[in-house]
N, CA, C and O atoms as a DFTB+ gen file, in Angstrom:
644 C
 N C O
     1  1     -33.584      55.732     -15.527
     2  2     -34.572      56.480     -16.277
     3  2     -35.834      56.667     -15.437
     4  3     -36.308      55.744     -14.775
     5  1     -36.357      57.879     -15.485
     6  2     -37.596      58.212     -14.785
     7  2     -38.681      58.466     -15.826
     8  3     -38.521      59.322     -16.696
     9  1     -39.775      57.728     -15.740
    10  2     -40.905      57.942     -16.646
    11  2     -41.892      58.867     -15.947
    12  3     -42.317      58.615     -14.819
    13  1     -42.245      59.940     -16.643
    14  2     -43.122      60.973     -16.090
    15  2     -44.403      61.041     -16.917
    16  3     -44.360      61.107     -18.146
    17  1     -45.533      61.023     -16.234
    18  2     -46.824      61.233     -16.871
    19  2     -47.362      62.567     -16.371
    20  3     -47.623      62.727     -15.179
    21  1     -47.526      63.517     -17.275
    22  2     -48.087      64.823     -16.931
    23  2     -49.530      64.871     -17.425
    24  3     -49.839      64.448     -18.539
    25  1     -50.403      65.396     -16.570
    26  2     -51.836      65.384     -16.859
    27  2     -52.424      66.780     -16.687
    28  3     -52.206      67.436     -15.669
    29  1     -53.164      67.223     -17.688
    30  2     -54.002      68.416     -17.564
    31  2     -55.433      67.900     -17.545
    32  3     -56.079      67.773     -18.585
    33  1     -55.914      67.604     -16.340
    34  2     -57.187      66.914     -16.195
    35  2     -58.385      67.848     -16.275
    36  3     -58.350      69.004     -15.853
    37  1     -59.439      67.285     -16.838
    38  2     -60.713      67.971     -16.958
    39  2     -61.789      66.888     -17.047
    40  3     -61.491      65.722     -17.308
    41  1     -63.017      67.282     -16.830
    42  2     -64.092      66.295     -16.928
    43  2     -64.533      66.082     -18.373
    44  3     -65.299      65.160     -18.653
    45  1     -64.059      66.922     -19.292
    46  2     -64.458      66.816     -20.696
    47  2     -63.296      66.358     -21.578
    48  3     -63.426      65.385     -22.321
    49  1     -62.157      67.059     -21.498
    50  2     -60.967      66.716     -22.284
    51  2     -59.752      66.767     -21.368
    52  3     -59.483      67.789     -20.737
    53  1     -59.022      65.661     -21.299
    54  2     -57.822      65.578     -20.467
    55  2     -56.610      65.376     -21.359
    56  3     -56.544      64.429     -22.143
    57  1     -55.648      66.291     -21.222
    58  2     -54.403      66.184     -21.968
    59  2     -53.384      65.373     -21.196
    60  3     -53.304      65.470     -19.971
    61  1     -52.607      64.574     -21.904
    62  2     -51.603      63.697     -21.295
    63  2     -50.283      63.854     -22.036
    64  3     -50.264      63.998     -23.258
    65  1     -49.187      63.827     -21.299
    66  2     -47.859      63.886     -21.919
    67  2     -46.938      62.931     -21.166
    68  3     -46.950      62.876     -19.936
    69  1     -46.151      62.191     -21.916
    70  2     -45.218      61.222     -21.326
    71  2     -43.794      61.644     -21.647
    72  3     -43.465      61.984     -22.783
    73  1     -42.955      61.614     -20.611
    74  2     -41.537      61.935     -20.735
    75  2     -40.731      60.795     -20.150
    76  3     -41.176      60.124     -19.219
    77  1     -39.550      60.577     -20.693
    78  2     -38.564      59.686     -20.077
    79  2     -37.368      60.561     -19.774
    80  3     -36.728      61.095     -20.680
    81  1     -37.069      60.706     -18.477
    82  2     -36.140      61.727     -18.009
    83  2     -36.646      63.055     -18.565
    84  3     -37.809      63.395     -18.349
    85  1     -35.825      63.807     -19.263
    86  2     -36.309      65.086     -19.796
    87  2     -36.758      64.981     -21.252
    88  3     -37.112      65.987     -21.868
    89  1     -36.745      63.779     -21.797
    90  2     -37.111      63.595     -23.209
    91  2     -38.614      63.389     -23.359
    92  3     -39.196      62.479     -22.767
    93  1     -39.228      64.253     -24.163
    94  2     -40.646      64.129     -24.473
    95  2     -40.845      62.911     -25.370
    96  3     -40.168      62.774     -26.388
    97  1     -41.763      62.030     -25.001
    98  2     -42.014      60.799     -25.758
    99  2     -43.276      60.903     -26.609
   100  3     -43.234      60.695     -27.821
   101  1     -44.396      61.225     -25.969
   102  2     -45.644      61.304     -26.733
   103  2     -46.730      62.003     -25.930
   104  3     -46.596      62.229     -24.728
   105  1     -47.791      62.332     -26.617
   106  2     -48.954      62.946     -25.969
   107  2     -50.201      62.170     -26.355
   108  3     -50.198      61.368     -27.289
   109  1     -51.268      62.429     -25.608
   110  2     -52.559      61.819     -25.907
   111  2     -53.644      62.746     -25.382
   112  3     -53.369      63.676     -24.624
   113  1     -54.855      62.485     -25.786
   114  2     -56.001      63.266     -25.336
   115  2     -57.148      62.314     -25.049
   116  3     -57.506      61.490     -25.890
   117  1     -57.712      62.429     -23.879
   118  2     -58.949      61.718     -23.554
   119  2     -60.067      62.725     -23.833
   120  3     -60.240      63.692     -23.092
   121  1     -60.809      62.493     -24.886
   122  2     -61.822      63.451     -25.339
   123  2     -63.207      62.839     -25.184
   124  3     -63.590      61.936     -25.927
   125  1     -63.946      63.345     -24.209
   126  2     -65.294      62.833     -23.951
   127  2     -66.366      63.903     -24.180
   128  3     -67.455      63.820     -23.614
   129  1     -66.062      64.897     -25.002
   130  2     -66.993      66.014     -25.193
   131  2     -68.318      65.593     -25.837
   132  3     -69.317      66.300     -25.705
   133  1     -68.336      64.468     -26.520
   134  2     -69.577      64.021     -27.166
   135  2     -70.553      63.383     -26.179
   136  3     -71.741      63.251     -26.474
   137  1     -70.051      62.990     -25.008
   138  2     -70.921      62.391     -23.994
   139  2     -71.664      63.514     -23.265
   140  3     -71.060      64.302     -22.537
   141  1     -72.963      63.571     -23.470
   142  2     -73.764      64.661     -22.889
   143  2     -74.182      64.402     -21.450
   144  3     -74.455      65.347     -20.709
   145  1     -74.237      63.144     -21.043
   146  2     -74.586      62.798     -19.661
   147  2     -73.369      63.073     -18.778
   148  3     -72.384      62.336     -18.818
   149  1     -73.448      64.139     -17.983
   150  2     -72.276      64.579     -17.223
   151  2     -71.815      63.551     -16.191
   152  3     -70.618      63.449     -15.921
   153  1     -72.740      62.793     -15.613
   154  2     -72.348      61.773     -14.640
   155  2     -71.588      60.630     -15.324
   156  3     -70.562      60.169     -14.823
   157  1     -72.102      60.182     -16.468
   158  2     -71.407      59.131     -17.216
   159  2     -70.051      59.628     -17.706
   160  3     -69.057      58.905     -17.639
   161  1     -70.015      60.878     -18.203
   162  2     -68.756      61.448     -18.685
   163  2     -67.722      61.501     -17.560
   164  3     -66.559      61.157     -17.770
   165  1     -68.141      61.931     -16.368
   166  2     -67.231      61.990     -15.228
   167  2     -66.694      60.594     -14.888
   168  3     -65.493      60.411     -14.690
   169  1     -67.591      59.626     -14.825
   170  2     -67.170      58.251     -14.508
   171  2     -66.228      57.699     -15.575
   172  3     -65.232      57.050     -15.255
   173  1     -66.544      57.957     -16.836
   174  2     -65.678      57.493     -17.927
   175  2     -64.310      58.168     -17.872
   176  3     -63.291      57.532     -18.141
   177  1     -64.285      59.464     -17.523
   178  2     -63.002      60.167     -17.423
   179  2     -62.164      59.581     -16.293
   180  3     -60.963      59.366     -16.457
   181  1     -62.784      59.323     -15.158
   182  2     -62.062      58.711     -14.037
   183  2     -61.445      57.381     -14.464
   184  3     -60.265      57.125     -14.220
   185  1     -62.255      56.539     -15.103
   186  2     -61.773      55.224     -15.546
   187  2     -60.651      55.358     -16.575
   188  3     -59.674      54.611     -16.529
   189  1     -60.789      56.304     -17.499
   190  2     -59.771      56.497     -18.538
   191  2     -58.442      56.963     -17.962
   192  3     -57.381      56.498     -18.380
   193  1     -58.500      57.877     -17.005
   194  2     -57.264      58.372     -16.391
   195  2     -56.591      57.262     -15.584
   196  3     -55.376      57.084     -15.670
   197  1     -57.367      56.522     -14.808
   198  2     -56.807      55.412     -14.021
   199  2     -56.206      54.370     -14.960
   200  3     -55.121      53.851     -14.698
   201  1     -56.898      54.065     -16.042
   202  2     -56.391      53.100     -17.019
   203  2     -55.078      53.586     -17.630
   204  3     -54.146      52.803     -17.811
   205  1     -55.010      54.870     -17.946
   206  2     -53.777      55.433     -18.503
   207  2     -52.622      55.301     -17.518
   208  3     -51.533      54.867     -17.891
   209  1     -52.853      55.670     -16.272
   210  2     -51.802      55.571     -15.256
   211  2     -51.346      54.118     -15.120
   212  3     -50.149      53.844     -15.029
   213  1     -52.291      53.202     -15.107
   214  2     -51.979      51.779     -14.974
   215  2     -51.182      51.262     -16.173
   216  3     -50.226      50.505     -16.005
   217  1     -51.571      51.668     -17.374
   218  2     -50.906      51.187     -18.588
   219  2     -49.551      51.835     -18.840
   220  3     -48.623      51.172     -19.303
   221  1     -49.430      53.127     -18.540
   222  2     -48.171      53.838     -18.779
   223  2     -47.104      53.413     -17.773
   224  3     -45.914      53.390     -18.088
   225  1     -47.542      53.078     -16.562
   226  2     -46.621      52.693     -15.481
   227  2     -45.543      53.755     -15.241
   228  3     -44.348      53.465     -15.303
   229  1     -45.985      54.999     -14.962
   230  2     -45.007      56.061     -14.734
   231  2     -44.357      55.928     -13.357
   232  3     -44.888      55.270     -12.463
   233  1     -43.201      56.565     -13.209
   234  2     -42.587      56.684     -11.888
   235  2     -43.180      57.885     -11.155
   236  3     -43.366      57.862      -9.939
   237  1     -43.472      58.930     -11.922
   238  2     -43.999      60.174     -11.366
   239  2     -45.228      60.609     -12.153
   240  3     -45.261      60.527     -13.381
   241  1     -46.232      61.071     -11.427
   242  2     -47.441      61.610     -12.049
   243  2     -47.538      63.077     -11.626
   244  3     -47.555      63.395     -10.437
   245  1     -47.601      63.953     -12.614
   246  2     -47.596      65.382     -12.368
   247  2     -48.889      65.951     -12.931
   248  3     -49.249      65.670     -14.074
   249  1     -49.595      66.756     -12.127
   250  2     -50.847      67.310     -12.629
   251  2     -51.152      68.644     -11.974
   252  3     -50.500      69.068     -11.019
   253  1     -52.168      69.286     -12.526
   254  2     -52.504      70.647     -12.126
   255  2     -53.513      70.653     -10.988
   256  3     -54.431      69.834     -10.944
   257  1     -53.327      71.583     -10.076
   258  2     -54.264      71.776      -8.976
   259  2     -55.567      72.360      -9.523
   260  3     -55.587      72.970     -10.592
   261  1     -56.630      72.169      -8.787
   262  2     -57.919      72.718      -9.202
   263  2     -58.005      74.186      -8.790
   264  3     -57.419      74.612      -7.794
   265  1     -58.747      74.934      -9.582
   266  2     -58.997      76.336      -9.239
   267  2     -60.377      76.712      -9.754
   268  3     -60.859      76.155     -10.740
   269  1     -60.991      77.641      -9.088
   270  2     -62.328      78.083      -9.466
   271  2     -62.256      78.841     -10.786
   272  3     -61.596      79.876     -10.881
   273  1     -62.942      78.318     -11.808
   274  2     -62.941      78.976     -13.115
   275  2     -64.341      79.391     -13.532
   276  3     -64.551      80.529     -13.952
   277  1     -65.288      78.491     -13.423
   278  2     -66.635      78.825     -13.882
   279  2     -67.640      78.843     -12.730
   280  3     -68.304      79.852     -12.494
   281  1     -67.746      77.731     -12.021
   282  2     -68.702      77.694     -10.911
   283  2     -68.279      76.640      -9.890
   284  3     -67.375      75.840     -10.132
   285  1     -68.947      76.662      -8.759
   286  2     -68.595      75.768      -7.655
   287  2     -68.849      74.305      -8.008
   288  3     -68.094      73.432      -7.580
   289  1     -69.888      74.026      -8.775
   290  2     -70.182      72.637      -9.168
   291  2     -69.032      72.054      -9.992
   292  3     -68.646      70.902      -9.797
   293  1     -68.493      72.849     -10.906
   294  2     -67.356      72.403     -11.713
   295  2     -66.127      72.207     -10.828
   296  3     -65.397      71.228     -10.978
   297  1     -65.906      73.130      -9.921
   298  2     -64.784      73.011      -8.988
   299  2     -64.883      71.721      -8.181
   300  3     -63.879      71.039      -7.971
   301  1     -66.071      71.391      -7.737
   302  2     -66.283      70.168      -6.962
   303  2     -65.941      68.927      -7.794
   304  3     -65.263      68.020      -7.311
   305  1     -66.410      68.890      -9.039
   306  2     -66.113      67.752      -9.915
   307  2     -64.613      67.636     -10.185
   308  3     -64.063      66.535     -10.175
   309  1     -63.952      68.768     -10.427
   310  2     -62.506      68.744     -10.664
   311  2     -61.750      68.273      -9.421
   312  3     -60.755      67.556      -9.529
   313  1     -62.222      68.675      -8.253
   314  2     -61.592      68.223      -7.002
   315  2     -61.784      66.710      -6.831
   316  3     -60.876      66.012      -6.380
   317  1     -62.963      66.215      -7.192
   318  2     -63.201      64.771      -7.112
   319  2     -62.318      64.023      -8.101
   320  3     -61.791      62.958      -7.778
   321  1     -62.153      64.567      -9.294
   322  2     -61.283      63.950     -10.295
   323  2     -59.836      63.948      -9.795
   324  3     -59.115      62.964      -9.962
   325  1     -59.426      65.042      -9.192
   326  2     -58.083      65.112      -8.607
   327  2     -57.922      64.037      -7.526
   328  3     -56.866      63.413      -7.423
   329  1     -58.947      63.827      -6.737
   330  2     -58.908      62.791      -5.707
   331  2     -58.738      61.403      -6.290
   332  3     -58.050      60.562      -5.712
   333  1     -59.366      61.158      -7.437
   334  2     -59.216      59.866      -8.122
   335  2     -57.756      59.668      -8.546
   336  3     -57.199      58.583      -8.380
   337  1     -57.145      60.719      -9.090
   338  2     -55.750      60.629      -9.521
   339  2     -54.841      60.387      -8.316
   340  3     -53.960      59.529      -8.365
   341  1     -55.049      61.131      -7.251
   342  2     -54.250      60.957      -6.029
   343  2     -54.418      59.543      -5.494
   344  3     -53.438      58.889      -5.138
   345  1     -55.661      59.071      -5.435
   346  2     -55.928      57.721      -4.935
   347  2     -55.248      56.656      -5.773
   348  3     -54.679      55.709      -5.230
   349  1     -55.300      56.801      -7.081
   350  2     -54.647      55.846      -7.976
   351  2     -53.136      55.842      -7.732
   352  3     -52.513      54.782      -7.681
   353  1     -52.560      57.020      -7.583
   354  2     -51.113      57.115      -7.314
   355  2     -50.775      56.456      -5.977
   356  3     -49.801      55.710      -5.876
   357  1     -51.570      56.729      -4.969
   358  2     -51.294      56.144      -3.656
   359  2     -51.437      54.629      -3.670
   360  3     -50.615      53.926      -3.082
   361  1     -52.463      54.121      -4.328
   362  2     -52.658      52.671      -4.396
   363  2     -51.542      51.964      -5.147
   364  3     -51.263      50.791      -4.900
   365  1     -50.900      52.685      -6.072
   366  2     -49.829      52.098      -6.882
   367  2     -48.439      52.557      -6.449
   368  3     -47.459      52.345      -7.164
   369  1     -48.358      53.188      -5.272
   370  2     -47.076      53.680      -4.741
   371  2     -46.326      54.548      -5.735
   372  3     -45.120      54.385      -5.921
   373  1     -47.033      55.469      -6.374
   374  2     -46.423      56.369      -7.348
   375  2     -46.244      57.748      -6.733
   376  3     -47.121      58.256      -6.032
   377  1     -45.096      58.337      -7.008
   378  2     -44.871      59.714      -6.578
   379  2     -45.765      60.616      -7.419
   380  3     -45.901      60.409      -8.625
   381  1     -46.376      61.617      -6.784
   382  2     -47.143      62.593      -7.551
   383  2     -46.843      63.995      -7.043
   384  3     -46.491      64.200      -5.881
   385  1     -46.993      64.939      -7.941
   386  2     -46.778      66.349      -7.631
   387  2     -47.913      67.132      -8.260
   388  3     -48.273      66.918      -9.418
   389  1     -48.467      68.039      -7.477
   390  2     -49.559      68.887      -7.944
   391  2     -49.031      70.315      -8.042
   392  3     -48.492      70.856      -7.077
   393  1     -49.190      70.914      -9.210
   394  2     -48.759      72.294      -9.424
   395  2     -49.952      73.228      -9.506
   396  3     -50.927      72.935     -10.197
   397  1     -49.881      74.339      -8.813
   398  2     -50.847      75.402      -9.046
   399  2     -50.601      75.909     -10.469
   400  3     -49.453      75.957     -10.910
   401  1     -51.646      76.284     -11.188
   402  2     -51.441      76.780     -12.552
   403  2     -50.414      77.921     -12.613
   404  3     -49.583      77.962     -13.521
   405  1     -50.473      78.830     -11.659
   406  2     -49.526      79.955     -11.662
   407  2     -48.092      79.489     -11.422
   408  3     -47.151      80.124     -11.898
   409  1     -47.914      78.383     -10.689
   410  2     -46.569      77.882     -10.385
   411  2     -45.897      77.290     -11.612
   412  3     -44.748      77.621     -11.907
   413  1     -46.598      76.417     -12.336
   414  2     -45.943      75.820     -13.510
   415  2     -45.743      76.859     -14.605
   416  3     -44.764      76.796     -15.349
   417  1     -46.659      77.810     -14.708
   418  2     -46.486      78.858     -15.719
   419  2     -45.296      79.757     -15.379
   420  3     -44.561      80.187     -16.268
   421  1     -45.115      80.034     -14.104
   422  2     -43.973      80.855     -13.672
   423  2     -42.654      80.150     -14.000
   424  3     -41.706      80.789     -14.457
   425  1     -42.591      78.836     -13.768
   426  2     -41.383      78.067     -14.069
   427  2     -41.003      78.135     -15.547
   428  3     -39.829      78.023     -15.901
   429  1     -42.008      78.319     -16.403
   430  2     -41.754      78.394     -17.846
   431  2     -41.735      79.843     -18.344
   432  3     -41.722      80.092     -19.549
   433  1     -41.734      80.789     -17.412
   434  2     -41.646      82.226     -17.724
   435  2     -42.813      82.742     -18.560
   436  3     -42.630      83.594     -19.430
   437  1     -44.000      82.230     -18.298
   438  2     -45.184      82.716     -18.991
   439  2     -45.613      84.043     -18.373
   440  3     -45.447      84.272     -17.175
   441  1     -46.163      84.905     -19.210
   442  2     -46.738      86.148     -18.711
   443  2     -48.092      85.797     -18.097
   444  3     -48.920      85.138     -18.726
   445  1     -48.303      86.247     -16.863
   446  2     -49.570      85.976     -16.181
   447  2     -49.826      87.053     -15.151
   448  3     -48.998      87.942     -14.948
   449  1     -50.963      86.975     -14.505
   450  2     -51.303      87.955     -13.482
   451  2     -52.496      88.793     -13.900
   452  3     -53.235      88.451     -14.822
   453  1     -52.659      89.894     -13.198
   454  2     -53.799      90.771     -13.422
   455  2     -53.871      91.205     -14.885
   456  3     -52.884      91.662     -15.462
   457  1     -55.045      91.053     -15.462
   458  2     -55.258      91.494     -16.833
   459  2     -54.906      90.465     -17.900
   460  3     -55.198      90.683     -19.076
   461  1     -54.282      89.344     -17.519
   462  2     -53.938      88.306     -18.491
   463  2     -55.098      87.311     -18.536
   464  3     -55.385      86.630     -17.552
   465  1     -55.751      87.242     -19.680
   466  2     -56.931      86.394     -19.811
   467  2     -56.559      84.928     -20.026
   468  3     -55.470      84.601     -20.498
   469  1     -57.502      84.060     -19.663
   470  2     -57.328      82.615     -19.813
   471  2     -56.957      82.239     -21.252
   472  3     -56.110      81.374     -21.476
   473  1     -57.595      82.893     -22.217
   474  2     -57.333      82.628     -23.630
   475  2     -55.850      82.870     -23.958
   476  3     -55.245      82.097     -24.702
   477  1     -55.276      83.930     -23.409
   478  2     -53.861      84.239     -23.644
   479  2     -52.959      83.224     -22.947
   480  3     -51.914      82.856     -23.484
   481  1     -53.349      82.768     -21.758
   482  2     -52.572      81.747     -21.045
   483  2     -52.513      80.462     -21.877
   484  3     -51.460      79.835     -21.992
   485  1     -53.647      80.082     -22.449
   486  2     -53.709      78.873     -23.282
   487  2     -52.859      79.050     -24.544
   488  3     -52.196      78.112     -24.986
   489  1     -52.881      80.241     -25.114
   490  2     -52.077      80.515     -26.309
   491  2     -50.587      80.396     -25.985
   492  3     -49.816      79.886     -26.798
   493  1     -50.181      80.861     -24.809
   494  2     -48.774      80.752     -24.423
   495  2     -48.332      79.290     -24.359
   496  3     -47.226      78.953     -24.783
   497  1     -49.195      78.429     -23.832
   498  2     -48.873      76.994     -23.772
   499  2     -48.698      76.428     -25.173
   500  3     -47.727      75.722     -25.447
   501  1     -49.630      76.734     -26.051
   502  2     -49.551      76.227     -27.421
   503  2     -48.306      76.755     -28.134
   504  3     -47.644      76.021     -28.867
   505  1     -47.996      78.030     -27.916
   506  2     -46.799      78.626     -28.524
   507  2     -45.526      77.986     -27.983
   508  3     -44.578      77.756     -28.735
   509  1     -45.499      77.698     -26.685
   510  2     -44.332      77.064     -26.055
   511  2     -44.082      75.685     -26.692
   512  3     -42.952      75.350     -27.047
   513  1     -45.142      74.908     -26.825
   514  2     -45.030      73.560     -27.398
   515  2     -44.609      73.641     -28.864
   516  3     -43.824      72.814     -29.327
   517  1     -45.116      74.617     -29.587
   518  2     -44.711      74.804     -30.986
   519  2     -43.228      75.165     -31.057
   520  3     -42.496      74.632     -31.891
   521  1     -42.790      76.064     -30.186
   522  2     -41.400      76.526     -30.215
   523  2     -40.413      75.424     -29.814
   524  3     -39.402      75.226     -30.488
   525  1     -40.702      74.704     -28.716
   526  2     -39.734      73.755     -28.173
   527  2     -39.883      72.324     -28.698
   528  3     -38.932      71.544     -28.639
   529  1     -41.059      71.977     -29.207
   530  2     -41.288      70.603     -29.663
   531  2     -41.764      70.531     -31.115
   532  3     -41.944      69.443     -31.663
   533  1     -41.966      71.688     -31.727
   534  2     -42.438      71.771     -33.104
   535  2     -43.739      70.987     -33.307
   536  3     -43.913      70.286     -34.304
   537  1     -44.636      71.125     -32.343
   538  2     -45.936      70.450     -32.402
   539  2     -47.051      71.486     -32.334
   540  3     -46.984      72.446     -31.567
   541  1     -48.068      71.272     -33.147
   542  2     -49.268      72.096     -33.050
   543  2     -50.355      71.215     -32.451
   544  3     -50.847      70.286     -33.092
   545  1     -50.721      71.525     -31.207
   546  2     -51.677      70.707     -30.456
   547  2     -52.735      71.618     -29.831
   548  3     -52.582      72.839     -29.808
   549  1     -53.797      71.014     -29.332
   550  2     -54.813      71.822     -28.653
   551  2     -54.304      72.242     -27.266
   552  3     -53.254      71.787     -26.814
   553  1     -55.055      73.102     -26.614
   554  2     -54.565      73.650     -25.340
   555  2     -54.515      72.616     -24.211
   556  3     -53.709      72.765     -23.293
   557  1     -55.340      71.587     -24.253
   558  2     -55.291      70.549     -23.213
   559  2     -53.969      69.779     -23.282
   560  3     -53.324      69.539     -22.261
   561  1     -53.587      69.404     -24.480
   562  2     -52.326      68.687     -24.670
   563  2     -51.150      69.618     -24.384
   564  3     -50.180      69.225     -23.735
   565  1     -51.245      70.852     -24.875
   566  2     -50.165      71.820     -24.643
   567  2     -49.938      72.032     -23.145
   568  3     -48.797      72.054     -22.684
   569  1     -51.019      72.187     -22.392
   570  2     -50.867      72.379     -20.945
   571  2     -50.224      71.155     -20.297
   572  3     -49.376      71.303     -19.418
   573  1     -50.610      69.956     -20.711
   574  2     -50.011      68.742     -20.142
   575  2     -48.512      68.708     -20.420
   576  3     -47.720      68.406     -19.527
   577  1     -48.122      69.016     -21.652
   578  2     -46.699      69.033     -21.996
   579  2     -45.972      70.085     -21.166
   580  3     -44.873      69.836     -20.669
   581  1     -46.577      71.250     -21.016
   582  2     -45.954      72.326     -20.241
   583  2     -45.855      71.981     -18.755
   584  3     -44.863      72.320     -18.111
   585  1     -46.856      71.319     -18.212
   586  2     -46.813      70.887     -16.808
   587  2     -45.646      69.919     -16.615
   588  3     -44.910      70.016     -15.633
   589  1     -45.479      68.987     -17.552
   590  2     -44.349      68.063     -17.489
   591  2     -43.019      68.790     -17.593
   592  3     -42.082      68.487     -16.855
   593  1     -42.936      69.751     -18.510
   594  2     -41.707      70.529     -18.679
   595  2     -41.367      71.326     -17.421
   596  3     -40.202      71.418     -17.036
   597  1     -42.382      71.898     -16.786
   598  2     -42.151      72.664     -15.559
   599  2     -41.583      71.753     -14.469
   600  3     -40.678      72.144     -13.733
   601  1     -42.118      70.547     -14.374
   602  2     -41.614      69.588     -13.381
   603  2     -40.160      69.219     -13.682
   604  3     -39.321      69.192     -12.781
   605  1     -39.872      68.940     -14.932
   606  2     -38.507      68.586     -15.345
   607  2     -37.551      69.728     -15.030
   608  3     -36.465      69.511     -14.494
   609  1     -37.963      70.941     -15.365
   610  2     -37.126      72.120     -15.125
   611  2     -36.910      72.349     -13.625
   612  3     -35.786      72.600     -13.191
   613  1     -37.976      72.263     -12.841
   614  2     -37.851      72.562     -11.410
   615  2     -37.069      71.495     -10.651
   616  3     -36.548      71.757      -9.567
   617  1     -36.987      70.295     -11.218
   618  2     -36.242      69.218     -10.571
   619  2     -34.905      68.939     -11.251
   620  3     -34.206      67.984     -10.912
   621  1     -34.564      69.793     -12.221
   622  2     -33.283      69.703     -12.911
   623  2     -33.030      68.287     -13.441
   624  3     -31.934      67.744     -13.303
   625  1     -34.060      67.706     -14.045
   626  2     -33.947      66.373     -14.614
   627  2     -33.226      66.474     -15.936
   628  3     -33.607      67.261     -16.802
   629  1     -32.195      65.686     -16.092
   630  2     -31.351      65.756     -17.291
   631  2     -31.759      64.711     -18.314
   632  3     -32.472      63.755     -18.011
   633  1     -31.302      64.915     -19.494
   634  2     -31.554      63.995     -20.608
   635  2     -31.713      64.803     -21.864
   636  3     -31.597      66.028     -21.850
   637  1     -31.975      64.121     -22.939
   638  2     -32.114      64.786     -24.235
   639  2     -33.529      65.250     -24.444
   640  3     -34.471      64.552     -24.070
   641  1     -33.699      66.411     -25.032
   642  2     -35.024      66.900     -25.391
   643  2     -35.311      66.732     -26.836
   644  3     -36.392      67.098     -27.298
């Protein structure tokens, strides 16, 4: 059995999804939106993600690559958060895979490209999770579940869904 932790990381809300082989087990959300001090929020998010990885004890950690969405300062923070995840995986000898957003969406046959707005991309994730898992979740959790599903699909991991 392979335990997979899929992460849709952010400095405010991070979605998490756990799979065993191809079977979806559970999801979680690290929600720090009430913390207004951005430095404290960033530090708390780093600690929460590391704690999750340590407690879940996954074999594989799958997460999304950073991309410029709002501004360079946000991109820098997301890159630093990604570095924390990579460092945690390396220190714990865990396999990790980073997917470009367009790559995992392509694996799940999402409509994307020129003219497709971020809002529609998020809706596709939520619709996918509703269709395949009968769950109504926010877009952070939906993206985490979809990132995990894309990894399972691209690696032909078998098991019950």
